[in-house]
TIMI-477807 format. One record per residue (C-alpha): residue number from 1; y, x, z. Coordinates in steps of 0.5 Angstrom, whole numbers, plus 2048, in hexadecimal, padded with zeros to 3 digits. Example, Ala and Ser with C-alpha at 12.3 -4.5 7.8 and 13.67 -1.06 7.14 Angstrom:
TIMI-477807
num|c2|c1|c3
1|7F7|819|810
2|7FE|81B|80E
END
This chain:
TIMI-477807
num|c2|c1|c3
1|803|807|770
2|7FC|808|76D
3|7F9|802|771
4|7FA|7FD|776
5|7F6|7FD|77C
6|7F5|7F8|782
7|7F6|7FA|789
8|7F1|7F4|78D
9|7F2|7F7|794
10|7F3|7F2|799
11|7F8|7F6|79E
12|7FC|7FC|79E
13|7FE|801|7A4
14|805|800|7A6
15|80A|805|7A8
16|80B|806|7AF
17|812|804|7B1
18|814|803|7B8
19|81B|801|7B9
20|821|806|7BA
21|822|809|7C1
22|82A|807|7C0
23|828|800|7BE
24|82A|7FA|7C3
25|825|7F9|7C8
26|824|7F2|7C5
27|823|7F4|7BE
28|81E|7F9|7C1
29|81A|7F4|7C5
30|81A|7EF|7BF
31|817|7F4|7BA
32|813|7F7|7BF
33|80D|7FB|7BC
34|80F|7FA|7B5
35|809|7FB|7B1
36|803|7F7|7B0
37|804|7F4|7B7
38|803|7ED|7B5
39|7FC|7EE|7B3
40|7FA|7F1|7BA
41|7FE|7EC|7BE
42|7FA|7EA|7C3
43|7FA|7E2|7C1
44|7F5|7DE|7BF
45|7F4|7E1|7B8
46|7F5|7E8|7BB
47|7F1|7EE|7B7
48|7ED|7F2|7BD
49|7EE|7F9|7BD
50|7E9|7FE|7BA
51|7E5|7FF|7C0
52|7E5|7F8|7C2
53|7DE|7F5|7C0
54|7E0|7ED|7C0
55|7DE|7E7|7C4
56|7D8|7E2|7C3
57|7D9|7DD|7BE
58|7D9|7D7|7C2
59|7DF|7DA|7C6
60|7E3|7DB|7BF
61|7E1|7D4|7BD
62|7E5|7D2|7C3
63|7EB|7D6|7C1
64|7EA|7D2|7BA
65|7E9|7CC|7BE
66|7F0|7CC|7C1
67|7F2|7CA|7BA
68|7EC|7C6|7B7
69|7E9|7C2|7BD
70|7F1|7C1|7BF
71|7F1|7BC|7B9
72|7ED|7B7|7BD
73|7F4|7B6|7C1
74|7F6|7B2|7BB
75|7F1|7B2|7B5
76|7EE|7AB|7B8
77|7F4|7A8|7B8
78|7F6|7AA|7B1
79|7F0|7A8|7AE
80|7F0|7A1|7B1
81|7F7|7A0|7AF
82|7F5|7A3|7A8
83|7EF|79F|7A7
84|7EF|79A|7AC
85|7E8|796|7AE
86|7E5|79B|7A8
87|7E7|7A1|7AD
88|7E0|7A3|7AE
89|7DD|7A3|7A7
90|7E3|7A7|7A5
91|7E2|7AC|7AA
92|7DB|7AC|7A8
93|7DD|7AE|7A1
94|7E2|7B3|7A5
95|7DC|7B6|7A8
96|7D8|7B6|7A2
97|7DD|7BB|79F
98|7DE|7BF|7A5
99|7D6|7C1|7A5
100|7D4|7C1|79E
101|7DB|7C3|79B
102|7E0|7C7|7A0
103|7DA|7CA|7A4
104|7D6|7CD|79E
105|7DD|7D0|79B
106|7DF|7D3|7A1
107|7D8|7D6|7A2
108|7D9|7D9|79B
109|7E0|7DC|79D
110|7DE|7DF|7A3
111|7D9|7E3|79F
112|7DE|7E5|79A
113|7E4|7E7|79F
114|7E0|7E9|7A5
115|7E7|7EC|7A8
116|7EB|7E6|7A9
117|7EE|7E6|7A2
118|7EC|7DF|7A0
119|7EC|7DB|79A
120|7F3|7DE|798
121|7F1|7E5|797
122|7EB|7E3|793
123|7F0|7DF|78E
124|7F4|7E5|78E
125|7EF|7EA|78C
126|7ED|7E5|786
127|7F4|7E5|783
128|7F8|7EC|781
129|7FF|7EE|781
130|805|7E9|782
131|800|7E3|781
132|7FC|7E5|787
133|802|7E6|78C
134|806|7DF|78A
135|7FF|7DC|78B
136|7FF|7DF|792
137|806|7DD|793
138|805|7D5|791
139|7FE|7D5|796
140|802|7D8|79B
141|807|7D2|79B
142|801|7CE|79C
143|7FF|7D2|7A1
144|805|7D2|7A5
145|805|7CA|7A4
146|7FF|7CA|7A7
147|800|7CE|7AD
148|807|7CC|7AE
149|805|7C5|7AE
150|800|7C6|7B3
151|805|7C9|7B8
152|80A|7C3|7B7
153|804|7BD|7B6
154|800|7C0|7BC
155|807|7C0|7C0
156|809|7B9|7BE
157|802|7B6|7C0
158|803|7BA|7C7
159|809|7B7|7C8
160|806|7B0|7C6
161|801|7B1|7CC
162|807|7B3|7D1
163|80B|7AD|7CF
164|805|7A8|7CF
165|803|7AA|7D6
166|804|7A5|7DB
167|806|7AA|7E0
168|80B|7AD|7DC
169|813|7AC|7DE
170|817|7A7|7DB
171|81B|7AC|7D8
172|816|7AF|7D4
173|814|7A8|7D0
174|817|7A9|7C9
175|818|7B0|7CA
176|812|7B3|7C5
177|817|7B7|7C1
178|81A|7BB|7C6
179|813|7BC|7CA
180|810|7BE|7C3
181|816|7C3|7C2
182|815|7C5|7CA
183|80E|7C7|7C8
184|810|7CB|7C2
185|815|7CF|7C6
186|810|7D0|7CB
187|80B|7D2|7C6
188|810|7D7|7C3
189|812|7DA|7CA
190|80A|7DC|7CB
191|80A|7DF|7C5
192|811|7E3|7C6
193|80E|7E6|7CC
194|807|7E7|7CA
195|800|7E3|7CA
196|7FA|7E6|7CE
197|7F4|7E3|7D0
198|7F4|7DE|7CA
199|7EC|7DE|7CA
200|7EB|7DC|7D1
201|7F0|7D7|7D1
202|7ED|7D4|7CB
203|7E6|7D3|7CE
204|7E9|7D0|7D4
205|7ED|7CB|7D0
206|7E8|7C9|7CB
207|7E2|7C8|7D0
208|7E7|7C4|7D4
209|7E9|7C0|7CE
210|7E2|7BF|7CB
211|7DF|7BD|7D2
212|7E5|7B8|7D3
213|7E3|7B5|7CC
214|7DC|7B4|7CD
215|7DE|7B0|7D4
216|7E2|7AC|7D0
217|7DE|7AB|7CA
218|7D8|7A9|7CF
219|7DC|7A4|7D3
220|7DE|7A1|7CC
221|7D7|7A1|7CA
222|7D5|79D|7D0
223|7DA|798|7CF
224|7D8|797|7C8
225|7D1|796|7CA
226|7D2|792|7D0
227|7D6|78D|7CB
228|7D3|78D|7C5
229|7D8|787|7C3
230|7DD|78C|7C1
231|7D8|78F|7BC
232|7D7|788|7B9
233|7DF|787|7B9
234|7E0|78E|7B5
235|7DA|78C|7B0
236|7DD|785|7AF
237|7E4|788|7AE
238|7E1|78D|7A9
239|7DD|788|7A5
240|7E3|783|7A5
241|7E8|788|7A2
242|7E3|78C|79D
243|7DE|787|799
244|7D9|78D|798
245|7D6|793|79B
246|7D8|797|794
247|7DF|794|795
248|7DF|797|79C
249|7DD|79E|799
250|7E2|79E|794
251|7E7|79C|799
252|7E5|7A2|79D
253|7E5|7A7|798
254|7EC|7A5|796
255|7EF|7A6|79D
256|7EB|7AC|79E
257|7F0|7B1|79C
258|7F5|7AE|7A2
259|7EF|7B1|7A7
260|7EF|7B8|7A4
261|7F2|7BB|7A9
262|7EC|7BA|7AD
263|7E9|7C0|7A9
264|7EF|7C5|7AC
265|7EC|7CB|7AF
266|7E8|7CF|7AA
267|7ED|7D3|7A8
268|7EE|7D5|7AF
269|7E7|7D6|7B0
270|7E7|7DB|7AA
271|7ED|7DF|7AD
272|7EA|7E0|7B3
273|7E4|7E4|7B1
274|7E6|7EB|7B3
275|7E6|7E8|7BA
276|7DE|7E6|7B9
277|7D9|7EB|7BC
278|7D4|7ED|7B7
279|7CE|7F2|7B7
280|7CE|7F9|7B9
281|7CC|7FB|7B2
282|7D2|7F8|7AF
283|7D7|7FC|7AB
284|7DE|7FA|7A8
285|7DB|7FA|7A1
286|7D5|7F6|7A3
287|7D6|7F2|7AA
288|7D0|7EE|7A9
289|7CF|7EB|7B0
290|7D6|7E9|7B1
291|7D6|7E5|7AA
292|7CF|7E2|7AD
293|7D3|7E0|7B4
294|7D9|7DE|7B1
295|7D5|7D9|7AC
296|7D1|7D6|7B3
297|7D8|7D5|7B6
298|7DB|7D1|7B0
299|7D4|7CD|7B0
300|7D4|7CC|7B7
301|7DC|7CA|7B7
302|7DB|7C5|7B1
303|7D5|7C2|7B4
304|7D8|7C1|7BB
305|7DE|7BE|7B8
306|7DB|7B9|7B3
307|7D7|7B6|7B9
308|7DD|7B5|7BD
309|7E1|7B2|7B7
310|7DC|7AD|7B5
311|7DB|7AB|7BD
312|7E3|7AB|7BE
313|7E4|7A7|7B7
314|7DF|7A2|7B9
315|7E1|7A1|7C1
316|7E8|7A0|7BF
317|7E7|79C|7B9
318|7E3|797|7BD
319|7E7|797|7C4
320|7EE|798|7C2
321|7F2|792|7BF
322|7F4|794|7B8
323|7FC|793|7B9
324|7FB|798|7BF
325|7FB|79D|7BA
326|801|79C|7B6
327|807|79F|7B7
328|80A|79E|7BE
329|803|79B|7C0
330|800|79E|7C7
331|7FA|7A1|7C3
332|7FE|7A4|7BD
333|7FD|7AC|7BD
334|7F9|7AB|7C3
335|7F3|7A7|7C2
336|7EE|7AA|7C7
337|7F3|7AB|7CC
338|7F4|7A3|7CC
339|7ED|7A2|7CD
340|7ED|7A8|7D3
341|7F2|7A4|7D6
342|7EF|79D|7D5
343|7E8|79E|7D7
344|7E9|7A4|7DC
345|7EF|7A3|7E0
346|7F6|7A6|7E0
347|7F4|7AC|7E4
348|7EE|7AE|7DF
349|7F3|7AC|7D9
350|7F8|7B1|7DC
351|7F3|7B6|7DC
352|7F1|7B5|7D5
353|7F9|7B5|7D3
354|7FA|7BB|7D6
355|7F4|7BF|7D3
356|7F6|7BC|7CC
357|7FD|7BE|7CD
358|7FA|7C5|7CF
359|7F6|7C6|7C9
360|7FB|7C3|7C4
361|800|7C8|7C6
362|7FB|7CD|7C6
363|7F9|7CB|7BF
364|800|7CD|7BD
365|7FF|7D4|7C0
366|7F9|7D5|7BC
367|7FD|7D3|7B5
368|803|7D7|7B7
369|7FE|7DD|7B8
370|7FB|7DB|7B1
371|802|7DC|7AE
372|804|7E2|7B2
373|7FE|7E5|7AE
374|7FE|7E2|7A8
375|805|7E4|7A6
376|805|7EB|7A7
377|7FF|7EC|7A4
378|802|7EA|79D
379|809|7EA|79D
380|80B|7F1|79F
381|806|7F4|79B
382|809|7F1|795
383|810|7F3|797
384|812|7EC|797
385|814|7EC|79E
386|818|7F0|7A2
387|814|7F5|7A7
388|816|7F2|7AD
389|811|7EC|7AB
390|80C|7F1|7AD
391|80E|7F0|7B4
392|80C|7EA|7B8
393|813|7E7|7BC
394|817|7E7|7B6
395|812|7E3|7B2
396|811|7DE|7B8
397|818|7DC|7B8
398|818|7DB|7B1
399|812|7D6|7B2
400|814|7D3|7B8
401|81B|7D1|7B4
402|817|7CE|7AE
403|812|7CA|7B3
404|819|7C8|7B7
405|81B|7C5|7B0
406|815|7C2|7AE
407|815|7BE|7B5
408|81C|7BC|7B4
409|81A|7BA|7AD
410|814|7B5|7AF
411|817|7B3|7B5
412|811|7B6|7B9
413|80C|7B0|7B6
414|805|7B2|7B5
415|804|7AD|7B0
416|809|7B0|7AB
417|807|7B7|7AC
418|800|7B5|7AA
419|801|7B5|7A3
420|804|7BC|7A3
421|7FE|7BF|7A7
422|7F9|7BC|7A3
423|7FC|7BF|79D
424|7FC|7C6|7A0
425|7F5|7C5|7A2
426|7F3|7C3|79B
427|7F6|7C8|797
428|7F3|7CE|79B
429|7EC|7CA|79B
430|7ED|7C9|793
431|7EF|7D0|792
432|7E9|7D3|797
433|7E4|7CE|793
434|7E7|7D1|78C
435|7E6|7D8|78E
436|7DF|7D7|791
437|7DD|7D4|78A
438|7E0|7DA|786
439|7DD|7DF|78B
440|7D6|7DC|78A
441|7D7|7DB|783
442|7D8|7E3|783
443|7D2|7E4|786
444|7CE|7E0|781
445|7CC|7DA|786
446|7CC|7D4|782
447|7CA|7CF|787
448|7CF|7D1|78C
449|7D4|7D1|786
450|7D2|7CA|785
451|7D3|7C8|78C
452|7D9|7CC|78E
453|7DC|7C9|787
454|7DB|7C2|78A
455|7DE|7C3|790
456|7E4|7C6|78D
457|7E4|7C0|789
458|7E4|7BB|78F
459|7E9|7BF|793
460|7EE|7BF|78D
461|7ED|7B7|78C
462|7EE|7B7|794
463|7F4|7BB|793
464|7F7|7B7|78D
465|7F6|7B1|790
466|7F9|7B3|797
467|7FF|7B6|793
468|800|7AF|78F
469|7FF|7AB|796
470|803|7AF|79A
471|808|7B4|796
472|80C|7B6|79D
473|806|7BC|79D
474|808|7BE|796
475|80F|7BE|797
476|80E|7C2|79E
477|80A|7C7|79A
478|80E|7C8|794
479|814|7C9|799
480|810|7CF|79C
481|80E|7D1|795
482|815|7D1|792
483|818|7D5|799
484|812|7DA|799
485|813|7DB|791
486|81B|7DC|791
487|81B|7E0|798
488|815|7E4|795
489|818|7E6|78F
490|81F|7E7|792
491|81C|7EC|796
492|818|7EF|791
493|81E|7F0|78D
494|822|7F3|793
495|81D|7F8|795
496|81B|7FA|78E
497|81F|801|78F
498|81B|803|795
499|816|809|795
500|810|804|795
501|80B|80A|796
502|807|80A|79D
503|804|811|79C
504|804|816|796
505|7FF|81B|795
506|7FD|821|791
507|7F6|823|78E
508|7F4|82A|78E
509|7F7|82C|787
510|7FD|828|788
511|7FF|82C|78E
512|7FD|832|78B
513|802|831|785
514|807|82F|78A
515|807|835|78E
516|807|83A|788
517|80D|836|785
518|810|836|78C
519|810|83E|78C
520|815|83E|787
521|81A|83A|78A
522|81B|832|78A
523|816|82E|787
524|818|82C|780
525|815|825|77E
526|815|822|777
527|814|81A|777
528|80F|819|771
529|80C|812|76E
530|804|813|771
531|801|813|76A
532|7FC|818|767
533|801|81C|764
534|800|822|75F
535|802|829|761
536|807|829|75C
537|80A|823|75F
538|80A|826|766
539|80E|82C|763
540|813|828|75F
541|814|824|766
542|815|82A|76A
543|81A|82D|765
544|81E|827|764
545|81F|826|76C
546|820|82E|76D
547|826|82D|767
548|829|827|769
549|828|827|771
550|829|82F|772
551|823|830|775
552|823|838|777
553|81F|83C|772
554|819|83F|774
555|818|83A|77A
556|811|837|77A
557|811|82F|779
558|80C|82A|77B
559|80B|823|777
560|80B|81D|77C
561|808|817|779
562|807|810|77C
563|802|80B|77A
564|804|804|77C
565|7FE|801|77F
566|800|7FA|782
567|808|7F9|782
568|807|7F3|786
569|805|7F7|78C
570|80A|7FA|791
571|808|800|795
572|802|804|794
573|7FF|80B|796
574|801|810|790
575|7FC|815|78E
576|7FF|81B|789
577|7F9|81E|785
578|7FB|825|782
579|7F8|826|77B
580|7F9|82C|776
581|7F9|82A|76E
582|7FC|82B|768
583|7FF|831|76A
584|803|82E|770
585|802|82C|777
586|802|824|779
587|803|821|77F
588|800|81A|77E
589|801|814|783
590|7FF|80C|783
591|804|808|786
592|807|801|786
593|80E|803|783
594|810|809|77F
595|817|80B|783
596|815|809|78A
597|80E|80D|789
598|812|813|786
599|817|813|78C
600|812|813|791
601|80E|819|78E
602|815|81D|78D
603|816|81B|795
604|80F|81E|796
605|810|824|792
606|816|826|796
607|813|825|79D
608|80D|829|79A
609|811|82F|797
610|817|82F|79B
611|81B|82F|795
612|81F|829|791
613|81B|828|78B
614|81F|826|784
615|81C|821|77F
616|81E|820|778
617|81F|819|774
618|821|817|76D
619|825|811|76D
620|822|80A|76B
621|824|806|765
622|826|7FF|766
623|829|7F9|76A
624|82A|7FB|771
625|829|7F4|773
626|822|7F4|770
627|820|7FB|773
628|822|7F8|77A
629|81D|7F2|778
630|818|7F7|776
631|818|7FB|77C
632|818|7F5|781
633|812|7F2|77D
634|80E|7F7|779
635|810|7FD|77E
636|814|802|778
637|81A|800|775
638|820|805|776
639|81D|80A|77A
640|822|810|77B
641|827|80C|77E
642|822|808|782
643|81F|80E|785
644|826|811|787
645|827|80A|78B
646|821|80A|78E
647|822|812|790
648|829|810|793
649|827|80A|797
650|821|80F|79A
651|825|815|79B
652|82C|814|79E
653|82D|81B|79E
654|82F|81E|797
655|82E|825|798
656|826|823|79A
657|826|81E|794
658|821|820|78E
659|826|821|788
660|825|81C|782
661|827|81F|77B
662|828|81B|775
663|829|81D|76D
END
């Protein structure tokens, strides 16, 4: 190799593979549309078709809102349980970090990754080679924690609203776990069948839910204002428990990390960017209008949610006895629903419960669609997942199985899962803040670097404090990370001998060399190290190969030289360039590995010329185990036998398989 180059592309075109006609019917159904179908899946995070112009930003905000706004179902109760009487003050800290931390960060992320890649892709571009891949896998573990806990926590809170409703039959009481599992199963069934009209459903759900919350909070405000003694009782209890305002602020800052799940939804908002309608003049390289409208979406969602969080925190803290927030209490996981039933009657409360259950269930749908877009974007491209992970239905089954295990582990308890949820949210926010700081540093914006650096520090502190206080989130994330790393590298090793080339093309000079050489019979290729050799060295190489491997005298030979660019990549399009220099004709190509690239070129040469080509190698000295490791990590190693194995797997017919000769 003459050097190492880094491929920073965000996506690679997949091979179109359809299930065999002879495959069982269930398998054909399960693997239907095996390609990048998950990125086109008509769910909440779907990518519009090329001719699709997108939707108005406020409609897409509702799509984000089924995840973001639905946290009102459990956030006030969790805040009261964590901060007690200081819940409103701790919520103010949360709002400050949302508006002056998370919002600026994700506005920057929207600009840096305008096609929905998010902060993970920004960080992937910063780190070359295997370091970038491993870092992405770790972030995927935290992202999986975030999205999967969204599914299970939302389902658990929905079940709490079901069992606490006074009209629920007695046999449902205490059935939180099986009701949550039923909701998860229903969610999986919807995605197995197909998910359509998500945008319209999201707009109706969000509009209905927020309207009902406005009614509940308005009535609660009237209750507080008409009974000012309640405010006095609250302030008296505050001063009795905390001696000074500074002490209150200090406690609020300490307990704030427990409330961090109230910042969920920003990563979802960025992932939805392809759905946002931009300007008619937008291009793929410069979608100015889409970036502007997405920033408007993020700002509007953050402002609306901040208002609801503050008002709901005040209402629930002042009007609900603290004991009701504890596990087993009537307001545990459903504080606003408690107020709806108490002040507006059981009929309205039931309507509120139904609306809350619907949006919480749909929040799980949003999270699942996010996973279905996230995993196929990275793992198959790295060779770290089987090809079937590009299909929707097998992934749905995998994620649903994980959601079932998490639900059983936490016994469908909302409070127990909040720590894991907050961990996933905070890691993604921390990575986004760090990526934003690096991005503005590269552009020389010193003031912005200081601002994003401060946000990174605060989010890092919040993450560490949350991890220390509630290590369950770290444990869950580590389990996901370990599972992803083990399965990813096992898949990479298992798939190491695949052809791994999406397309092979020849430039004009290469095509001319190939056609002229093929006129004399099957092509004869000498595999050579891609250095700038002298005329003498090339002649010596050709002579030794003709003597040791018995290349027919007089037959023309071509030298094939492979430059390894980024050996951590898996698939790539190969462009073969022809060059006549030092008295020989060379075919030069860049690839992720030497053996797989040579095999792919030979298969393409066979199809191009209609004749089986021959390739000639020298044996490599050294330990075969060491060579195997070099192949898996650095892309070279013992080239000849690996090339032969790749060809054997790619072409089962020995008569049509390119020939490998070693001297």
